[in-house]
C-alpha positions in Angstrom: 27.8 -22.1 14.2 29.4 -22.2 17.9 29.2 -19.9 20.8 30.0 -17.0 19.3 27.4 -17.1 16.1 24.9 -14.7 17.4 26.9 -12.0 18.0 29.0 -12.4 14.6 25.2 -11.9 13.0 24.7 -9.7 14.5 27.6 -7.4 14.0 27.1 -7.9 10.4 23.5 -6.5 10.1 24.9 -3.5 12.0 27.8 -2.9 10.2 25.9 -3.4 6.2 23.2 -1.0 8.0 26.1 1.4 8.7 27.1 0.9 5.2 24.5 0.3 3.2 21.2 2.1 4.6 22.5 5.0 7.1 25.3 5.9 4.6 28.4 5.9 7.1 31.4 6.3 5.7 32.9 2.7 4.4 36.0 2.9 6.8 34.3 4.5 9.9 31.3 1.7 9.3 34.1 -1.1 9.1 36.0 -0.1 11.7 33.7 1.0 14.5 32.0 -3.0 13.6 34.8 -5.0 14.1 35.9 -2.7 17.0 32.7 -3.7 18.9 33.9 -7.6 18.7 37.2 -6.7 19.6 35.8 -5.7 23.0 33.4 -7.8 23.5 33.4 -10.0 26.3 33.5 -13.4 25.8 36.4 -12.8 23.3 35.5 -13.7 19.5 38.3 -15.2 18.2 40.4 -13.5 15.8 39.6 -15.2 12.8 35.9 -14.6 13.1 37.0 -11.0 13.4 38.9 -11.4 10.3 36.0 -12.9 9.0 33.4 -9.9 9.7 36.1 -7.0 8.3 36.9 -9.1 5.2 32.7 -9.5 4.7 32.6 -5.4 5.5 35.3 -4.6 3.3 34.4 -6.5 0.3 30.9 -5.0 0.8 32.1 -1.1 0.5 34.3 -1.3 -2.0 33.7 0.9 -4.9 31.7 -1.3 -8.2 34.0 0.5 -10.5 36.7 3.9 -10.1 33.9 6.3 -11.8 31.1 5.0 -9.7 30.1 6.0 -5.9 28.0 2.9 -5.6 29.3 0.4 -3.5 29.7 -3.4 -4.5 26.9 -3.6 -1.4 24.6 -1.6 -3.2 25.0 -3.4 -6.2 23.6 -6.5 -4.4 20.7 -5.2 -3.0 19.7 -3.7 -6.4 20.2 -6.7 -8.5 19.4 -9.4 -6.2 17.1 -7.8 -4.1 12.9 -6.6 -4.7 11.1 -4.2 -2.5 8.8 -7.1 -1.1 11.7 -8.6 -0.2 11.1 -6.7 2.7 7.4 -7.1 3.4 6.0 -10.4 5.6 5.6 -13.3 2.3 2.8 -13.7 4.1 1.7 -10.6 3.4 2.7 -10.6 0.3 0.5 -13.8 -0.9 -2.7 -12.5 1.0 -1.7 -9.1 -1.5 -1.0 -11.1 -4.4 -4.3 -13.2 -3.9 -6.8 -10.2 -2.9 -5.2 -7.8 -5.5 -2.9 -9.7 -7.9 0.8 -9.2 -8.9 0.6 -5.6 -10.5 -0.8 -4.2 -7.8 1.2 -6.3 -4.6 4.3 -5.0 -6.5 3.0 -1.1 -6.4 2.0 -1.4 -2.8 5.6 -2.7 -2.1 7.5 -0.1 -4.2 5.2 2.2 -2.8 6.3 1.0 1.0 10.0 0.7 0.5 11.9 2.8 -2.2 14.5 1.4 -4.0 16.8 4.0 -3.8 16.5 8.3 -3.7 15.3 8.5 -7.3 12.0 6.6 -6.2 11.6 8.3 -2.4 8.2 10.2 -2.4 7.0 13.2 -0.4 5.0 11.4 2.1 3.7 14.6 3.5 -0.5 14.2 4.6 -2.1 16.8 5.8 -5.5 16.8 7.3 -8.1 20.0 7.3 -11.3 20.6 9.3 -13.0 18.9 5.8 -10.9 15.6 6.3 -12.9 13.9 8.5 -16.0 12.2 7.0 -15.4 14.0 3.6 -17.9 12.0 2.2 -20.5 13.4 4.3 -19.8 17.1 3.7 -21.6 19.6 1.1 -20.7 20.1 -2.0 -19.1 23.7 -0.9 -17.0 21.6 2.0 -15.6 19.6 -0.9 -14.8 22.6 -3.5 -12.8 23.9 -0.4 -11.0 21.3 -0.3 -9.6 20.6 -3.7 -8.7 24.4 -4.0 -6.8 24.1 -1.3 -5.4 21.1 -2.9 -4.6 23.6 -6.1 -2.9 26.3 -4.4 -0.3 23.3 -2.6 0.7 22.3 -5.9 -0.4 20.9 -9.0 1.1 17.8 -7.9 -0.4 17.3 -4.8 -3.3 14.6 -4.3 -7.0 14.9 -2.7 -7.3 11.3 -1.3 -10.2 9.8 -1.0 -10.8 10.0 2.6 -10.2 13.6 2.8 -6.4 13.9 3.4 -3.9 15.7 1.2 -1.0 14.4 -0.2 1.5 17.1 -0.2 3.7 16.6 -3.9 7.5 16.7 -4.4 6.9 20.6 -6.0 6.5 21.7 -3.0 9.1 22.9 -1.0 10.4 25.0 1.8 9.1 25.9 5.3 5.9 24.2 6.2 4.9 27.6 7.7 4.8 28.9 4.9 2.8 26.8 2.1 -0.7 28.2 1.2 -3.1 29.0 4.6 -1.3 27.5 7.0 -1.2 30.7 9.2 -5.0 30.5 9.0 -5.1 27.2 10.6 -6.7 25.6 8.1 -5.0 22.4 8.3 -2.2 20.8 10.1 0.4 17.4 9.2 -1.1 14.3 10.3 -0.3 10.9 8.2 -3.2 9.8 6.1 -3.2 6.4 8.0 -4.0 8.1 11.1 -7.3 9.5 10.1 -9.1 5.8 8.6 
């Protein structure tokens, strides 16, 4: 509370984001965040600056010497879930419409917990993508063939886009049929 509360809260948010999401080295995140408070006008009282410094240093401490996990990262993993980052009214609506299990899957897919759960989200569209259901069987066969050429873990989405799997690596220009102009990168949501 008080006239500096908003500044302290905003500064803590920036510092925490640098530490936990942007992976800024801890010494840099703490130092730059505290320095921002010191140069702010009107001047932030020293006890408040020390408070921010203490909170950020606590969050930036390693959990154990042999692990690279920071205390703040451990808090995130143990005390939050993916649906904490989705508007509560939306989570409630999804639970009502589709149930708990599907809602959890949606949230987990939208907001990966860590680097191990991050999935490739490169979607491509082809000349066959729009109105896929209205096309001929030959068009569908060509679409399926292209999906297979792009990797066995590639998925043909219901509206005709192709979601490229994790197995396909390297420069997009080297992927199957790119030079022929058969496809282009376009998020599946923009084709709906």
